[in-house]
C-alpha positions as CSV (number, residue, x, y, z in Angstrom):
1,M,40.6,-4.5,47.4
2,E,40.5,-8.2,47.8
3,S,42.7,-9.5,50.5
4,S,45.6,-11.8,49.4
5,E,44.2,-14.3,51.9
6,V,40.7,-15.5,51.0
7,P,38.8,-18.4,52.6
8,S,38.5,-21.7,50.7
9,G,35.4,-21.6,48.4
10,Y,35.6,-17.8,48.2
11,T,34.1,-17.7,44.6
12,E,31.8,-20.8,45.0
13,T,28.2,-19.8,44.2
14,K,25.1,-21.8,44.7
15,Y,24.3,-21.5,41.1
16,P,26.7,-21.7,38.0
17,I,27.9,-18.5,36.5
18,L,27.3,-17.8,32.8
19,M,29.6,-15.3,31.2
20,V,28.1,-13.4,28.3
21,Q,30.3,-11.4,25.7
22,G,29.9,-8.1,24.0
23,I,30.1,-7.3,20.3
24,G,33.1,-8.9,18.8
25,G,33.2,-11.6,21.4
26,W,33.6,-15.3,20.9
27,N,32.6,-18.4,23.0
28,D,36.0,-18.9,24.6
29,P,37.2,-18.1,28.2
30,G,40.1,-16.1,26.6
31,Y,37.7,-13.3,25.7
32,F,37.4,-12.4,29.4
33,N,41.3,-12.4,29.7
34,G,41.7,-14.3,33.0
35,A,38.3,-13.6,34.6
36,V,37.0,-17.2,34.1
37,E,40.1,-18.6,35.6
38,A,40.0,-16.1,38.5
39,L,36.4,-17.1,39.3
40,T,37.0,-20.8,39.0
41,K,40.1,-20.7,41.2
42,D,38.2,-20.8,44.4
43,G,35.1,-22.7,43.5
44,A,32.9,-21.1,41.0
45,E,31.5,-23.2,38.1
46,V,31.7,-21.0,35.1
47,F,30.3,-21.3,31.5
48,V,30.9,-19.0,28.6
49,A,27.9,-18.2,26.3
50,N,27.8,-19.6,22.8
51,V,26.1,-16.6,21.2
52,T,27.0,-15.0,17.9
53,P,28.2,-11.4,18.7
54,H,26.6,-10.1,15.5
55,A,22.8,-10.7,15.4
56,N,19.8,-8.9,16.6
57,T,18.9,-8.8,20.2
58,E,16.0,-11.2,20.0
59,S,18.0,-13.8,18.1
60,K,20.9,-13.6,20.7
61,A,18.4,-13.8,23.6
62,L,16.8,-16.9,22.3
63,T,20.2,-18.5,21.8
64,L,21.1,-17.5,25.3
65,V,18.0,-19.1,26.6
66,K,19.1,-22.4,25.0
67,D,22.5,-22.0,26.7
68,I,20.8,-21.5,30.0
69,E,18.6,-24.6,29.5
70,D,21.6,-26.7,28.5
71,I,23.6,-25.5,31.6
72,L,20.7,-26.3,33.9
73,A,20.4,-29.8,32.4
74,L,24.1,-30.4,32.7
75,T,24.5,-29.2,36.3
76,G,21.2,-30.2,37.8
77,K,20.8,-26.7,39.1
78,D,17.6,-24.7,38.6
79,K,19.1,-21.3,38.0
80,V,22.2,-19.5,36.7
81,N,24.0,-16.3,37.6
82,I,24.6,-14.2,34.4
83,I,27.5,-11.8,34.2
84,A,27.4,-9.9,31.0
85,Y,29.7,-7.4,29.4
86,S,28.9,-4.4,27.2
87,I,25.9,-5.1,24.8
88,G,25.9,-8.7,26.1
89,V,23.8,-7.4,29.0
90,I,20.9,-6.4,26.7
91,H,20.3,-9.9,25.3
92,S,21.0,-11.3,28.8
93,R,18.2,-9.1,30.3
94,Q,15.9,-10.2,27.5
95,A,16.8,-13.8,28.0
96,A,16.0,-13.3,31.8
97,S,12.6,-11.9,30.9
98,I,11.9,-15.0,28.8
99,I,13.0,-17.5,31.4
100,P,13.0,-15.7,34.8
101,E,12.6,-18.9,36.7
102,G,16.0,-20.0,35.4
103,V,17.9,-16.9,36.3
104,A,19.1,-16.0,39.8
105,S,20.9,-12.7,38.9
106,V,22.0,-10.6,36.0
107,T,25.1,-8.5,36.4
108,S,26.0,-5.7,33.9
109,V,29.7,-5.0,33.4
110,G,30.1,-1.8,31.3
111,G,26.7,-2.6,30.0
112,T,24.9,-0.5,27.3
113,N,21.7,-0.4,29.3
114,N,20.7,3.0,27.8
115,G,22.6,2.5,24.6
116,T,25.5,4.7,23.4
117,P,25.6,7.6,21.0
118,I,28.1,5.6,19.0
119,G,25.4,3.0,18.4
120,R,23.2,5.7,16.8
121,I,26.1,6.8,14.6
122,I,26.8,3.3,13.5
123,A,23.2,2.3,12.9
124,R,22.1,5.7,11.3
125,P,25.1,7.6,10.2
126,N,24.5,11.2,9.3
127,G,27.1,12.7,7.0
128,F,30.5,11.7,5.8
129,Y,32.4,11.5,9.1
130,E,29.7,9.4,10.7
131,S,29.6,7.1,7.6
132,I,33.4,6.5,8.1
133,V,32.9,5.8,11.8
134,S,30.0,3.4,11.0
135,T,32.0,1.6,8.3
136,F,35.0,1.3,10.6
137,F,33.0,-0.3,13.5
138,T,31.1,-2.6,11.3
139,A,34.1,-3.8,9.4
140,A,36.1,-4.3,12.7
141,G,33.2,-6.4,14.1
142,G,33.0,-8.5,11.0
143,F,36.8,-9.0,11.0
144,F,36.9,-10.3,14.6
145,S,34.0,-12.6,14.0
146,L,35.7,-14.1,10.9
147,L,38.8,-14.4,12.9
148,N,37.4,-16.3,15.8
149,G,34.7,-18.2,13.9
150,A,31.8,-16.5,15.4
151,S,30.3,-15.7,12.0
152,S,29.6,-19.4,11.6
153,L,26.9,-19.0,14.3
154,V,23.6,-18.0,12.7
155,P,21.9,-15.7,12.2
156,Y,24.9,-13.4,11.4
157,D,23.9,-9.8,11.0
158,P,26.5,-7.1,12.2
159,N,24.1,-4.1,11.3
160,A,21.3,-5.6,13.5
161,A,23.8,-6.1,16.4
162,F,25.0,-2.5,16.3
163,E,21.4,-1.2,16.0
164,G,20.9,-2.6,19.5
165,L,23.3,0.1,20.8
166,D,21.2,3.0,19.5
167,P,19.8,4.9,22.5
168,D,16.4,5.2,20.9
169,V,16.3,1.4,20.5
170,A,17.5,1.0,24.1
171,K,14.7,3.3,25.4
172,Q,12.1,1.0,23.8
173,F,13.9,-2.1,25.1
174,N,13.9,-0.8,28.7
175,Q,10.1,-0.3,28.4
176,E,9.7,-3.9,27.4
177,N,12.3,-5.3,29.8
178,P,12.1,-3.1,33.0
179,W,14.0,-3.6,36.3
180,G,16.7,-1.1,35.2
181,Y,16.3,2.6,35.5
182,E,13.4,4.6,34.3
183,S,15.4,7.6,33.2
184,H,18.9,7.8,31.6
185,C,20.6,9.4,34.5
186,D,18.4,8.8,37.5
187,P,20.2,10.5,40.4
188,T,18.6,8.0,42.9
189,L,20.6,4.8,42.7
190,K,18.9,1.6,43.9
191,T,20.2,0.2,47.2
192,E,18.5,-3.2,46.8
193,S,19.3,-5.7,44.0
194,L,16.2,-7.8,44.1
195,A,13.6,-7.0,41.5
196,S,9.9,-7.7,41.5
197,N,10.4,-10.6,39.0
198,G,12.6,-12.4,41.6
199,I,15.9,-11.8,39.9
200,H,18.8,-9.8,41.4
201,Y,20.3,-7.1,39.2
202,F,23.8,-5.6,39.7
203,S,26.2,-3.3,37.7
204,W,29.5,-1.7,37.7
205,G,31.3,0.4,35.1
206,G,34.3,2.7,34.4
207,A,35.0,6.3,33.6
208,G,38.7,6.2,32.8
209,L,40.7,7.0,29.8
210,F,44.5,6.5,29.1
211,T,44.6,4.2,32.2
212,N,47.9,2.6,31.1
213,I,50.4,4.4,28.8
214,L,51.6,1.1,27.5
215,D,48.1,0.1,26.1
216,P,47.7,1.1,22.5
217,S,43.9,0.4,22.7
218,S,43.7,3.6,24.8
219,L,43.9,5.6,21.6
220,Y,40.8,3.8,20.3
221,T,38.7,4.3,23.5
222,F,39.8,8.0,23.7
223,W,38.7,8.6,20.0
224,A,35.4,6.9,20.7
225,S,34.9,8.8,23.9
226,T,34.8,12.2,22.0
227,M,31.4,11.0,20.5
228,I,29.8,10.7,23.9
229,P,28.8,14.0,25.6
230,E,28.9,12.5,29.1
231,E,31.5,11.0,31.4
232,N,32.3,7.6,29.9
233,D,34.6,4.7,29.5
234,G,35.3,5.3,25.8
235,I,32.2,3.4,24.7
236,V,29.6,3.5,27.4
237,S,28.6,6.5,29.7
238,R,28.4,6.2,33.4
239,C,24.6,6.6,33.4
240,S,24.2,4.0,30.6
241,S,26.1,1.4,32.7
242,H,23.5,1.5,35.6
243,L,21.4,-1.6,36.1
244,G,19.8,-2.6,39.4
245,K,22.1,-2.2,42.4
246,V,25.1,-0.1,41.2
247,I,28.3,-1.3,42.9
248,K,30.4,1.5,41.4
249,D,30.2,3.4,38.1
250,D,33.4,5.2,37.9
251,Y,36.3,2.8,38.2
252,H,39.5,4.2,36.6
253,M,39.0,1.8,33.7
254,D,38.2,2.2,30.1
255,H,35.7,-0.1,28.4
256,L,38.3,-2.7,27.5
257,D,39.9,-2.6,31.0
258,L,36.5,-3.8,32.5
259,V,37.4,-7.3,31.1
260,N,41.1,-7.0,32.0
261,G,42.0,-5.0,28.8
262,M,44.5,-5.7,26.1
263,L,47.1,-8.1,27.6
264,G,46.1,-7.0,31.0
265,L,47.4,-3.5,30.6
266,V,45.1,-1.8,33.1
267,S,45.7,0.9,35.6
268,S,48.1,0.1,38.4
269,S,46.4,2.4,40.8
270,E,42.9,0.9,40.5
271,V,41.6,-2.4,41.8
272,S,42.2,-5.3,39.3
273,P,39.2,-6.1,37.1
274,L,39.8,-9.8,38.0
275,T,39.4,-8.9,41.7
276,L,36.0,-7.3,40.9
277,F,34.8,-10.5,39.3
278,R,36.0,-12.5,42.3
279,Q,34.5,-10.1,44.8
280,H,31.2,-10.3,43.0
281,A,31.1,-14.0,43.0
282,N,31.6,-13.8,46.8
283,R,28.8,-11.3,46.9
284,L,26.4,-13.7,45.1
285,Q,27.6,-16.4,47.4
286,L,26.7,-14.4,50.6
287,L,23.2,-13.7,49.1
288,G,22.7,-17.4,48.7
289,L,22.9,-17.2,44.9
């Protein structure tokens, strides 16, 4: 755990940090529930992506490239460190493939690097129950986008966004955007973060359910977890969360806990999600990133 006493500039990285949301996200620091503030507290320069959460991967990646170019122009730096959550890591990885010279690192937090069975159900429901599940997720995503104004960002296509979660689509994506893991559950985890394209890749993820009895969202993640035949965080399996150097893939956190959960209702026996973000900024700092 992070010591209560940290040196001045503990989170100050050489390159600015770009936070990228998952599905249902919006371009506001509040989406990360304190993580942006925790990073900036001791020196990090942090930006939040301005990408619609409901569009196809290519459209989101191109919009993210524009964000990166704007940040570089604004700060005078030549690279950014991307920290992406959930499906946000997919278009972050593609953006890094498009503009590798502008990206120092890509970090996956609960990333859907190999998709999730829920994505297949949503994109291609088979039968009545799966159709109900698909309708629920698509409607919920659309509702949150309307609520936070993200649907005004174009192109807006919830079905295309959820299709990016399909494991079959993810497999093809990984062939076109390598530097992850060649197989879904490769038993040999990488010990080095630097890839052949000059970008550092990191990841961490959770494998916890019902992490806080006061958190009503635990019912949602538990229900979703029953559709995934592997140890998972309620949305993403441990194996799917792997990208580059795996910091840890089984924190006692569900998928929402990874970004400090609902109202910060996370496990009291696990390291704080905010501490993980701060520790990672320091990790990047020590690598000269």
